[in-house]
ROLUMLO-584445 format. One record per residue (C-alpha): residue in three letters; x, y, z. Coordinates in steps of 0.001 Angstrom, whole numbers, padded with zeros to 6 digits, always signed. Example, Ala and Ser with C-alpha at 12.3 -4.5 7.8 and 13.67 -1.06 7.14 Angstrom:
<pts>
ala+012300-004500+007800
ser+013670-001060+007140
</pts>
This chain:
<pts>
met+040997-000592+031596
asn+038382+000285+028948
ile+039282+001544+025496
asn+036646+003635+023743
leu+037106+003778+019992
thr+034443+006378+019299
pro+036091+009446+017745
pro+035053+012610+019549
gly+035426+014914+016542
ala+036557+015254+013015
asn+040108+014420+014006
gly+039058+010913+014880
gly+040473+010646+018419
ile+039395+007943+020854
gly+039059+008121+024579
glu+041561+006044+026542
asn+040446+005575+030127
gly+042345+003930+032900
ala+041407+003221+036478
asn+042693+006593+037631
gly+040720+008701+035180
ser+041544+010250+031839
ser+044893+009858+030208
gly+044071+011544+026960
gly+040276+011351+026970
gly+038154+011917+023966
gly+036170+014862+025360
thr+038553+016582+027708
met+040614+019388+026167
arg+044352+018820+026472
pro+046924+021602+026587
gly+047828+022534+023032
ala+045163+020257+021540
arg+042926+021463+018765
pro+039269+021820+019638
pro+036943+019235+018119
ala+035538+019913+014692
pro+032055+021326+014361
gly+030088+018109+014361
pro+029802+014415+013640
met+028731+014866+010014
asn+032156+016293+009162
arg+033723+013171+010601
ala+031284+010950+008701
gly+031956+012760+005434
trp+035718+012438+005866
his+035523+008704+006497
leu+033085+008127+003649
arg+035520+009733+001239
ala+038639+008197+002788
asn+037270+004648+002784
ala+035621+004841-000647
pro+038747+003591-002504
ala+038949+000486-000306
val+035308-000318-001019
phe+035887+000304-004742
trp+038752-002192-004825
leu+036627-004741-002961
val+033858-004393-005539
ala+036431-004734-008332
leu+037705-007888-006628
val+034238-009454-006625
val+033835-008653-010343
val+037193-010234-011200
val+036399-013370-009181
leu+033054-013780-010954
phe+034499-013276-014430
his+038102-014355-013857
arg+038251-016792-016761
ser+037798-013984-019289
ile+040132-011505-017568
pro+043898-011519-018194
ala+046126-012199-015169
ser+043030-012848-013050
ala+044812-014866-010347
trp+047289-012037-009824
leu+044461-009479-009885
met+042394-011237-007238
val+045221-011188-004698
his+046403-007661-005461
leu+043004-005983-005685
leu+042523-007176-002118
leu+045984-006637-000650
leu+047360-003758-002706
gly+044042-002026-003292
ala+041607-002535-000407
val+043951-003484+002443
thr+046645-000869+001732
asn+044052+001907+001541
ser+042482+000755+004791
ile+045826+000518+006561
leu+046679+004109+005681
val+043243+005419+006694
trp+042908+003530+009949
ser+046523+003801+011060
trp+046033+007568+010764
his+042780+007275+012694
phe+044269+005212+015521
ala+047388+007358+015710
gln+045155+010372+016310
ala+043347+008430+018982
leu+046245+006814+020824
leu+048797+009629+020883
arg+048609+012512+023308
gly+049291+015923+021911
pro+048085+018174+019105
asn+046665+016383+016068
pro+048019+017406+012639
ser+045882+018437+009691
ser+044431+015722+007492
arg+045263+017499+004211
gly+048500+015577+003784
met+046576+012365+004438
val+044190+013180+001587
leu+047096+013777-000785
arg+048701+010487+000201
leu+045484+008591-000472
val+045112+010171-003900
leu+048691+009332-004871
leu+048398+005842-003420
asn+045408+005015-005603
val+047079+006467-008679
gly+049948+004068-007992
val+047644+001105-007336
leu+045685+001796-010529
ser+048930+002014-012492
val+050096-001359-011205
val+046748-003022-011905
val+046449-001622-015427
ser+050082-002358-016226
met+049840-006002-015219
val+046683-006580-017246
ala+048183-004745-020227
asn+051625-006333-019699
ile+053486-002991-019539
trp+056337-003586-017125
leu+057581+000029-017097
leu+054167+001143-015845
thr+054321-001600-013206
leu+057662-000241-012036
met+056416+003344-011914
gly+053262+002364-010008
ser+055267+000288-007533
ile+057643+003178-006901
leu+054734+005549-006304
val+052989+003154-003901
gly+056221+002560-001990
ala+057009+006278-001787
val+053516+007175-000511
val+053533+004506+002191
ala+057073+005454+003226
ala+055989+009089+003540
his+053079+007916+005692
ala+055550+006097+007941
val+057612+009277+008331
val+054536+011341+009234
leu+053384+008779+011805
gly+056899+008423+013208
leu+057314+012188+013695
arg+053873+012364+015280
ala+054707+009513+017682
his+058117+011008+018492
lys+056600+014352+019498
ala+053660+012897+021412
leu+053411+012783+025174
pro+053649+009338+026815
ser+050508+007332+026129
arg+049428+003977+027455
phe+049092+002330+024037
gly+051080+004794+021978
ala+053550+001979+021201
ser+050977+000562+018767
val+051723+003450+016411
trp+055299+002195+016045
tyr+053858-001031+014629
tyr+052367+001107+011846
val+055654+002908+011286
ala+057604-000348+010978
ala+054933-001869+008725
cys+054882+001109+006376
leu+058670+001146+006110
leu+058590-002489+004969
leu+056135-001981+002122
pro+058503-000060-000210
val+060827-003069-000093
gly+057970-005415-000917
ala+056771-003135-003718
gly+060229-003184-005296
val+060362-006972-005071
gly+056917-007154-006648
ala+058109-005072-009593
ala+061066-007421-010005
leu+058717-010428-010026
ala+056604-008766-012703
ala+059679-008446-014917
gly+059407-012164-015691
leu+061987-013846-013473
glu+061920-017637-013675
gly+062877-020713-011700
glu+064621-020466-008349
ala+064956-016678-008493
his+061191-016306-008886
ala+060452-018656-005970
arg+062902-016897-003664
leu+061632-013409-004491
leu+058046-014605-004110
leu+058797-015650-000534
val+060489-012285+000117
his+057419-010548-001331
met+055028-012524+000879
ala+057127-012138+004030
val+057619-008395+003689
asn+054181-007411+002385
val+051775-009861+004022
leu+053543-010783+007262
gly+055311-007431+007584
phe+053094-004663+006237
val+049710-006288+006851
gly+050635-008518+009780
leu+052377-005878+011910
thr+049539-003420+011348
val+046822-005928+012226
leu+048538-007353+015300
gly+049425-003901+016589
thr+045801-002820+016249
leu+043983-005881+017605
thr+045640-005435+020990
thr+043130-002653+021668
leu+040564-003118+018885
leu+039457-006657+019770
pro+038545-005780+023391
thr+036706-002743+022064
met+034732-004910+019614
leu+033734-007071+022589
his+032897-004005+024733
thr+035142-005191+027514
arg+038349-004198+029253
val+041819-004716+027849
ala+043486-007623+029658
asp+046128-007021+032281
gly+049591-007057+030808
ala+048405-005934+027360
glu+050442-002702+027605
ser+053690-004621+028054
val+052805-006960+025196
ala+052049-003973+022973
arg+055457-002431+023783
his+057506-005579+023182
gly+055485-007666+020724
ala+056683-005893+017598
trp+060270-007100+018026
pro+059805-010836+017344
leu+057404-010012+014519
leu+059857-007657+012865
ala+062780-010013+013472
gly+060841-012913+011959
val+059977-010930+008818
leu+063571-009810+008323
met+064986-013302+008905
ala+062549-014967+006497
ala+063086-012315+003827
ala+066874-012360+004230
gly+066931-016164+004073
ala+064924-016171+000848
ala+067035-013418-000685
ala+070254-015245+000201
gly+068933-018675-000724
val+069255-020047+002824
met+066107-022100+003406
phe+066869-022819+007076
leu+066945-019097+007840
cys+063483-018770+006261
thr+062168-021544+008506
ala+063689-019924+011588
gly+062242-016541+010672
leu+058749-017958+010193
leu+058915-019712+013559
val+060151-016547+015293
tyr+057268-014626+013707
leu+054828-017333+014849
gly+056207-016952+018361
gly+055510-013218+018167
val+051929-013903+017080
val+051419-016267+020023
tyr+052901-013680+022420
ile+050573-010931+021206
cys+047579-013262+021379
ile+048072-014050+025082
pro+046134-010978+026343
leu+043620-011429+023523
val+042894-014965+024705
lys+042232-013581+028196
val+039799-011071+026718
val+037948-013746+024744
arg+037701-015966+027799
ser+036107-013125+029745
lys+033695-012136+026967
val+032791-014825+024446
pro+032363-013293+020969
val+028990-013815+019287
thr+028903-011056+016645
phe+030507-010882+013230
ala+033351-008416+013845
pro+035194-010207+016689
leu+034441-013663+015275
ser+035849-012688+011885
ala+038930-011132+013504
leu+039597-014282+015529
ala+039144-016480+012435
ala+041689-014290+010645
leu+044210-014810+013445
ala+043629-018565+013277
trp+044324-018627+009514
leu+047442-016530+010059
ala+048747-019103+012530
val+047815-022012+010232
ser+049526-020329+007282
leu+052703-019707+009281
val+052917-023357+010326
trp+052185-024373+006739
leu+054912-022108+005349
ala+057412-023327+007919
met+056656-026944+006998
leu+057003-026142+003295
thr+060430-024623+003818
leu+061460-027700+005791
thr+060145-030354+003395
ser+060109-028871-000124
gly+063644-029986-000923
gly+064434-026924-003010
trp+063206-023521-004111
glu+061360-024709-007188
gly+059601-027330-005084
leu+058628-024572-002646
his+057159-022408-005399
gly+053960-024425-005870
gly+053288-024433-002134
leu+053705-020658-001920
glu+051121-020203-004651
val+048637-022221-002560
val+049372-020529+000766
gly+049236-017019-000740
pro+045481-017037-001448
val+044849-018564+001993
leu+046675-015679+003653
ala+044761-013247+001442
ala+041249-014657+001943
gly+041544-016275+005357
phe+043683-013661+007098
ala+043725-010299+005321
ala+040172-010243+003950
gln+038548-011435+007164
val+040379-009024+009432
leu+039651-006143+007049
leu+035922-006891+007016
ala+035929-007344+010808
ala+037498-003912+011319
leu+035226-002173+008816
ser+032113-003842+010244
tyr+032898-002495+013690
leu+034377+000878+012829
ala+032023+002033+010076
pro+029035+002614+012418
val+031339+004292+014930
val+032809+006886+012592
leu+029666+007593+010573
gly+027875+008974+013635
gly+024296+010140+013226
gly+023072+009530+016751
pro+022695+006398+018903
ala+019638+005109+017025
ala+021271+005365+013610
met+024472+003792+014909
arg+022615+000891+016474
gly+020820+000377+013167
arg+024112+000340+011309
val+025612-002112+013770
ala+022612-004404+013341
ala+022783-004132+009536
leu+026472-005017+009383
asp+026006-007907+011816
lys+023199-009621+009897
ala+023744-013381+009681
gly+027159-012772+011247
leu+027773-016241+012674
phe+026400-017867+009508
arg+028811-015844+007350
val+031819-016683+009522
val+031040-020407+009498
leu+030293-020387+005762
thr+033545-018584+004913
asn+035900-020541+007108
val+034529-024047+006664
ser+034377-023475+002889
leu+037957-022240+002859
leu+039074-025312+004783
val+037215-027699+002453
ser+038576-025961-000664
leu+042094-026959+000458
leu+041308-030652+000871
pro+042041-033289-001823
leu+038409-033485-002954
pro+036978-033443-006499
ser+037650-030244-008389
leu+033925-029402-008537
val+033826-029442-004731
arg+036825-027122-004525
val+035319-024749-007084
gly+031962-024717-005286
thr+033443-024086-001858
ser+035705-021372-003292
phe+032611-019530-004459
leu+031099-019978-000996
val+034188-018255+000427
leu+033568-015394-001992
ala+029898-015258-001000
gly+030716-015207+002700
leu+033187-012353+002269
ala+031318-010352-000386
trp+028156-010387+001746
phe+029716-007449+003586
leu+029286-005115+000593
pro+025466-005076+000364
leu+025283-004906+004159
leu+027550-001859+004074
gly+025224-000323+001509
leu+022279-000902+003854
ala+024214+000630+006728
leu+025056+003733+004702
leu+021400+004193+003798
arg+020515+004653+007458
lys+019399+008258+007885
pro+021226+010296+010559
ala+019227+011378+013562
ala+017996+014882+014209
ala+020533+017522+015151
gly+020080+017182+018885
glu+020242+013425+018869
gly+023517+013243+017000
thr+025531+015067+019680
thr+026686+012483+022140
pro+028602+013333+025289
ala+031745+012119+023529
ala+031403+014848+020912
arg+030943+017777+023318
pro+034007+019742+024419
gly+034606+019456+028105
ala+032738+016210+028637
ala+034198+013935+031293
ala+036336+011079+030172
ala+034059+008540+031782
ser+031114+010015+029945
ser+033107+009722+026744
ala+033626+006033+027308
ala+030022+005387+028147
ala+028804+007417+025219
gly+031147+005598+022907
ser+029730+002265+023910
ala+026212+003499+023492
ala+026961+005158+020177
ala+028498+002059+018769
gly+025458+000126+019848
ala+025406-002573+022466
pro+026626-005786+020903
phe+023749-007852+019630
asp+023805-011146+021477
pro+021503-013644+019764
ala+019985-016396+021864
pro+022120-019552+022100
gly+019576-021486+020064
arg+019718-018963+017267
arg+023540-018937+017353
trp+023619-022714+016944
gly+021040-022442+014187
met+023137-019945+012191
ala+026259-022043+012614
ala+024414-025204+011572
ala+022931-023452+008535
gly+026367-022330+007379
leu+027740-025835+007826
ala+024743-027337+005996
val+025315-025147+002928
val+028937-026312+002739
val+027905-029966+003099
leu+025353-029581+000291
val+028014-028176-002034
ile+030373-031039-001121
val+027704-033649-001843
ala+026704-031972-005118
gly+030334-031831-006262
ile+030980-035483-005456
val+027755-036619-007146
ser+028666-034593-010260
asp+032190-036035-010461
pro+032400-039206-008353
ser+035351-040594-010298
ala+037548-037768-009048
leu+037078-038669-005388
pro+040394-040011-004099
gly+040101-043559-002892
leu+036586-044124-004270
asn+037859-046992-006418
gln+040526-048205-004039
ala+041609-051689-004725
gly+040663-054321-002256
ala+042761-057267-001269
gln+043727-059320-004298
ala+042075-062671-004535
gly+044122-065598-003321
val+046620-063640-001243
val+046946-063916+002514
ala+047161-060506+004121
thr+050089-060061+006490
gly+048482-057178+008363
gln+051496-055024+007627
thr+051641-051853+005549
thr+054343-050720+003145
thr+054345-046936+002747
val+056112-045389-000229
glu+056747-041716-000978
met+056441-040922-004672
thr+056710-037692-006650
met+055547-036764-010135
lys+057951-034554-012048
asn+059095-034093-015656
met+056402-036504-016886
arg+057776-039301-014715
phe+057045-041075-011441
his+059924-041083-008960
pro+060591-043871-008085
asp+059197-045799-011031
lys+059535-049174-009312
val+058015-050061-005948
glu+058773-053342-004149
val+056151-054653-001717
pro+056225-057937+000192
ala+053332-060076-001038
gly+050397-059745+001339
asn+051349-056280+002554
lys+049040-053356+002109
leu+050584-050630-000100
val+050077-046963+000672
ile+051573-044392-001719
lys+052134-040838-000491
leu+052078-038865-003702
val+053208-035294-004480
asn+052823-033572-007851
gln+055996-031521-008326
asp+055425-031090-012051
ser+054026-028014-013783
met+050864-029749-015025
val+047989-031864-013769
his+048648-035585-013248
asp+047033-038531-011534
leu+047968-042053-010522
val+046027-045235-011234
thr+046963-048860-010783
ala+045896-051894-012769
asp+043901-053003-009721
gly+041775-049861-009702
ala+043357-047658-007047
glu+043563-044015-008076
ser+044600-040660-006698
gly+042247-038347-008512
arg+043644-035392-010422
leu+046447-033552-008666
tyr+047338-029993-009596
pro+050933-028755-009210
gly+051925-028770-005542
glu+049018-030966-004461
lys+049379-034180-002479
ala+047353-037342-002086
thr+047556-040617-000226
val+046650-043641-002379
asp+045576-046876-000729
ala+046517-049553-003289
gly+045146-052342-001112
val+046788-055661-000277
val+049303-056557-002992
gly+049417-060196-004062
ala+050903-059911-007549
ser+053022-057500-009513
met+051140-054854-011493
asp+051561-051644-013435
gly+050597-048103-012555
trp+050394-045020-014740
cys+049082-041497-015196
ser+045752-041652-017003
ile+045800-038089-018334
ala+045570-038383-022118
gly+048928-039276-023620
his+050934-039150-020401
arg+051246-042921-020150
gln+052482-043139-023721
gln+055046-040475-022910
gly+056534-042751-020270
met+054628-041802-017133
val+054415-045334-015757
phe+055657-047305-012773
thr+055720-050908-011629
ile+054614-052464-008349
val+056656-055610-007711
ala+055209-058109-005238
thr+058304-059724-003727
gly+057945-063328-002620
ala+054964-063919-004920
pro+054858-065972-008151
leu+055718-063907-011217
ala+052630-062686-013028
ala+052210-061636-016607
pro+052493-057897-017111
ser+049177-056171-016676
ala+047375-055488-019888
ser+047948-052189-021552
pro+044434-050964-022236
gly+043728-048885-025295
met+043243-045154-025083
gly+039516-045372-024687
gly+039613-048056-022027
met+042231-046427-019822
pro+040781-045339-016454
gly+040197-041617-016353
met+041070-041130-020019
asn+037853-039331-020832
his+038386-036802-018023
gly+034871-036230-016946
thr+033142-036950-020269
thr+030817-039872-020752
ala+032775-043059-021177
ala+033003-044202-024751
thr+031155-047422-025513
gly+030056-049370-028540
pro+031868-050011-031827
ser+034949-048040-032785
ala+034439-044701-034493
ala+036610-045839-037420
ala+034091-048584-038145
gln+031407-045930-038715
leu+033350-044085-041437
asp+031451-043823-044713
phe+033054-041092-046807
met+030229-041164-049363
lys+027424-040804-046864
glu+025677-037438-047073
pro+025093-035495-043846
ala+021641-034524-042631
ala+019861-031549-044135
gly+020761-029221-041269
phe+024491-029855-041537
ala+026632-026669-041530
ala+030171-026950-042830
his+033072-025165-041173
asn+033168-021638-042591
pro+036159-021554-044974
val+035960-017850-045883
leu+039006-015836-044861
pro+037846-013212-042314
pro+038310-009549-043274
leu+041428-007702-042197
pro+040594-006160-038802
ala+041004-002439-038189
gly+043864-001072-036111
thr+047270-002479-035323
val+046571-004110-031950
his+044313-007157-031878
glu+043121-008490-028508
ile+041680-011974-028798
ala+040234-014244-026125
met+040923-017943-026707
lys+039206-020510-024517
val+040101-024200-024359
thr+037035-026430-024197
glu+036414-030160-024390
gln+033278-031268-026227
gln+031846-033964-028438
gln+031627-033042-032124
asp+031020-034773-035428
val+034192-035261-037469
ala+032524-037269-040219
val+028967-038388-040927
gly+027948-040607-037998
val+031319-040260-036269
lys+031668-038387-032972
gln+034847-037628-031076
thr+035520-035717-027869
leu+037688-032901-029183
trp+039888-030425-027364
thr+039244-027108-029053
phe+040148-023452-029175
asn+036901-021458-028867
gly+034761-024514-029527
thr+035876-025358-033080
ala+038467-027637-034669
pro+040301-026021-036336
gly+040217-022975-034087
pro+039285-019504-035333
thr+041365-018088-038191
leu+043119-014874-037145
arg+044252-012225-039583
gly+046519-009196-039570
lys+049293-007397-041394
ile+053010-006978-040832
gly+053663-004843-037763
asp+050374-005739-036055
lys+050482-006724-032400
phe+048430-009701-031209
lys+047510-010037-027555
ile+045998-013461-026912
thr+044331-014296-023597
leu+044172-018076-023265
thr+041852-019572-020653
asn+041893-023291-019942
asp+038325-024465-019388
gly+039315-028072-020008
ser+040115-030829-017542
leu+043851-031209-018255
gly+046804-028986-019055
his+046956-027173-022402
ser+049031-024468-024068
ile+049277-022495-027303
asp+052130-021877-029738
phe+051815-019199-032439
his+054238-019706-035314
ala+053386-016167-036450
gly+055476-014644-033639
ala+059187-014940-032905
leu+059888-014932-029150
ala+061266-017079-026348
pro+058704-019847-025762
asp+059374-020444-022057
gln+056568-018368-020599
pro+053968-017652-023318
met+053938-021252-024552
arg+053935-022875-021134
thr+051272-025382-020184
ile+048518-023962-018016
asn+046313-026093-015825
pro+042499-026160-015779
gly+041038-022839-014663
glu+044253-020899-015353
thr+044785-018053-017804
leu+047841-016714-019582
thr+048491-013765-021874
tyr+050517-014336-025048
thr+051692-011247-026904
phe+053560-011257-030213
thr+054171-008882-033106
ala+053725-010149-036664
thr+056954-009339-038510
lys+056698-011808-041399
ala+053929-012621-043870
gly+052315-015995-044422
ile+049693-018409-043189
trp+051071-019529-039862
met+049988-022450-037753
tyr+049049-022189-034096
his+048542-025238-031919
cys+048701-026681-028421
ser+052290-027605-027583
thr+051588-029637-024445
met+053081-033121-024586
pro+052295-035403-026271
met+051953-032645-028846
ser+050870-034993-031629
leu+047832-036054-029602
his+046791-032502-028736
ile+047035-031425-032388
ala+045265-034534-033701
asn+042499-034034-031174
gly+041605-030612-032567
met+043973-028051-031065
phe+045219-026171-034124
gly+044360-023161-036261
ala+045768-020542-038631
val+046977-016935-038498
val+047058-015168-041885
ile+049481-012229-042126
asp+048990-010552-045492
pro+052101-010032-047596
pro+052680-006326-048352
asn+050749-004963-051348
leu+048783-008174-051773
pro+046224-007549-054524
val+042528-007799-053765
val+040795-010840-055225
asp+037154-011742-055626
lys+037090-014576-053096
glu+039486-015885-050434
tyr+039195-019242-048697
val+041216-020977-045953
leu+041653-024759-046034
ile+043543-026470-043198
gln+044422-030101-043727
ser+044708-032384-040712
glu+044384-036044-039806
leu+041882-037998-037728
tyr+043125-040900-035614
leu+039820-042102-034282
gly+039373-043489-030818
pro+036144-045174-029728
gln+032877-043541-030662
gly+032626-040428-028460
gly+036209-040846-027248
ile+039411-038985-028000
ala+042105-039593-030609
asp+044048-042861-030437
leu+047675-042081-029632
ala+048844-045522-030759
lys+047516-044790-034258
ile+049159-041373-034217
gln+052515-042825-033282
ala+052142-045484-035974
asp+051143-042803-038524
lys+047941-044657-039429
pro+045186-042059-039798
asp+041585-043118-040270
ala+040828-039965-042240
val+042532-036881-043660
val+040272-033847-043790
phe+040003-030186-044664
asn+038835-027913-041822
gly+038112-030744-039402
phe+035369-032778-041145
ala+035755-035492-043782
asn+034510-034542-047283
gln+032348-031711-045909
tyr+032880-029504-048966
asp+031680-032298-051276
phe+028293-031807-049700
arg+028554-028055-049048
pro+030707-026860-051990
leu+032676-023612-052054
ala+031109-021013-054336
ala+032817-019161-057203
lys+031907-017601-060528
val+033442-017929-063940
gly+036199-015360-064388
glu+036529-014546-060671
lys+039999-014579-059197
val+039988-016964-056239
arg+042749-017167-053655
val+042979-020297-051535
trp+045142-020217-048416
val+046259-023734-047503
leu+047868-024869-044249
asp+049009-028387-043422
ala+048396-028799-039673
gly+049412-032458-039646
pro+050461-033655-037222
asn+052061-036198-039561
arg+050889-036120-043180
ala+052112-033830-045959
thr+049810-032518-048702
ser+049985-031734-052402
phe+047073-029356-052909
his+045461-029660-056335
val+042241-028407-057955
val+040965-030841-060555
gly+040382-028932-063773
gly+042155-025843-062479
gln+045593-024304-062978
phe+047277-022023-060479
thr+048448-018720-061924
lys+050136-017745-058641
val+051724-019922-055986
trp+053060-018347-052780
ser+054591-020812-050324
glu+056458-020297-047062
gly+057355-016649-047578
arg+058051-016513-051300
tyr+056389-016643-054699
leu+057056-019884-056565
leu+054954-018450-059355
asp+054134-014724-059317
gly+051844-014511-062356
ser+054176-012319-064376
asp+054513-014957-067116
pro+051101-015596-068734
thr+052346-018875-070156
ala+053336-020347-066777
ala+051061-022167-064330
ser+051257-024718-061527
gln+049260-027875-060955
ala+049882-028461-057229
met+051336-026849-054105
ala+053362-029192-051910
leu+053391-028551-048150
ala+054903-030457-045260
pro+053235-030393-041817
ala+053179-026839-040348
gln+053812-025267-043761
gly+051415-023037-045650
gly+050857-020728-048575
phe+048260-019685-051106
val+047346-020359-054703
glu+045318-018231-057091
leu+043253-019401-060000
thr+040391-018410-062268
phe+037749-020890-063326
pro+037144-020833-067095
gln+033735-022543-067190
ala+030787-023253-064972
gly+030840-026647-063284
asn+032165-028604-060329
tyr+035926-028528-059692
pro+037102-030991-057021
phe+040032-029981-054808
val+042131-032673-053163
ser+045376-033645-051586
his+047144-035371-054441
tyr+048476-037888-051982
met+045586-039884-053379
val+045215-042245-050453
asp+044492-039151-048340
ala+042056-037744-050898
glu+040231-041052-050766
arg+039955-040889-046985
gly+038453-037448-046703
ala+040847-034752-048032
his+038406-033851-050771
gly+036016-031045-051618
val+034405-029187-054515
phe+034329-025679-055954
lys+030879-025118-057426
val+031383-022542-060179
ser+028441-020716-061662
gly+028337-018773-064936
</pts>
């Protein structure tokens, strides 16, 4: 049996031809059927308009992927622009198209379809905007609209199928009906997830969301369509038995979706596993006739190859999900795995099958004559095998425990392989239609024979381009070569992150037994579980490691074995070599070892050995996280507080920024890690907000709303805590891993100079290493002064030259320097300017992390002192003045003074030991 998917007229029908002739042919008029529309250009125009939203959302997806680090909620956007935007639009358009083609009987008007598409995209746009802007009510309204539109589409298709005459593959339409009835449920669950649910509830609803929307809505639609579409792509007959499979295949799929969703909703993990396996069985059942088709006609072009790759990723994802539900040990443990599988289902399954369908169907529906259609087919099939290999091998590599640079590079190759479709589609659309006579194929003429319709359809779609075997192998090899080059480049750029690169060998003096001890270990709550491993001396130790924490960790041993960095949910196998003596292991991420993230390997039956040395911060493996290892003398030894910087030195700008306009302030904050001078001749690798330590000073007034988008461009987890806002810290102050972004929104309700800082543990290390700044909220009716400065005091606990702060010094409260605005004595050499008689306001914040301050201006007297929300001295008494403002860490305020004479007025912390180690500067006052 041959299925011809070329629509005969504007209504988009297809000819369905069996061995006994027409059973609803594309050209033969049926009783009660509408005559075909005037010509192919009407059909082309309809499909151009109907498919434009899907293409728009695909373009938006590419933009977000390219610029995701500066876009709020980018991870969420990438998945939903594809699934909610592009895929949902395409499902509505093409389910309508195939329903017209597969069902026998009169075709309804497409006006209702146009209205549904308009409302659908209003709903999708509402959801997208609301999530970026963090407006949950708009998310709810958009979700309701999307669900209502798709439900209405299901009703229309169901009524159409109910009234239709018996049709050989009419059962496929019921797949669409079932799929569209599931989406409103998934949309409602998605709105609930957006409301900010946490913990187990979030993990369970996320699985419901994935099961209903991806496996149900997308999966049922795709599997119901490929039964006939894949043979048509291959220009071959549908396999025997495909009709029976089409009639019965929906039941295990639907049952599997409902079981998995019900199990997640009820908290019964076993039911989720059973549902996923039932669904997998349904996929295998539906693929049986497809395998027969592929065996009879080997695919060589992009569309069928991409569709088959999508089916393979669907099967892999189902097995993966089933294994996760069996082995995760709990819902929160499952959550990280779901967040990894979700993008695989989106990119590997949904995106590839969408592009496969559009690549085949676009030339068919655009018409324009056989020559134009063949040109469009050739344009959309350019480098087809290369693109399929590039996309799928890159996606596979991006999931392996390889260095992060390799995973980033291969992820962009996946994007390139998928996004390649968009310029090719543009080329296909630019193909000019043929002359009027050429565009009318037998399939478009009323009264044409069904057999002619089938033949014309195949010709119109263009015979499949079958490159020579040598060229096919060449394209596949080229795609594989590009992936290999990216892998090699990533490993060369970051060889220390390659798991097992520094695996320990057999320890000297121990006789290997030839046996292996395998230990399963998890990382959670800043601890290794178990934290003690016993190994018979001479045995090889293999550690199977899982990161179940919310932040990046790694594992290293004193003998040099290491796991590489593991993100939440990731796994690694660490070969610790043959163990001959007891040794320590730890996480080498900065500060994690000092926070207790250590374990011990005990060699049983071996002589007791001294505990392995506890290297300093700079010497700890992996401590520099991709930066150049620190060498040479300690940075503290280079301190010379009296040494003048070079002529080009620029001090940190201490001027308070002007009050910004408006009441809503959107600020992008990026975490970076970079070497900077902190004193003359002293370099440290700082962790910074927007490249400076302290970070940028923000300013506003009471009632202003601040929307902060934090992007982590560092190599370990970071967070941000704004003291200027009062809100539950659980979500906005959570640690985000490298490459992630969060949005932190607060309203300033109280005046003051408020600290912000990284609150990732150990917090003292993150603050001391540069992650702090100030938010100034003006008190009401604050008078204007001539000059306003901001001075933030902090401490330096110097590690090795070029290294990071020394946590041991921090914990011992032994700073090497105390500084204003991040650099020792900088304002001695670049003084702050003032004039005699000017009123100067100095905002002071003590960022700590440990030392208090007593801010004093030598030769000056403060006429106003405002500290921690109140005036200590309001200036109303002309005989009163203050000599110093005392602040503990994380406290702030301002002082005002007027300089009576020209000259140099030092300002200091009157904790004199701190003034003598860098907390010192000068006001240079002119007449």
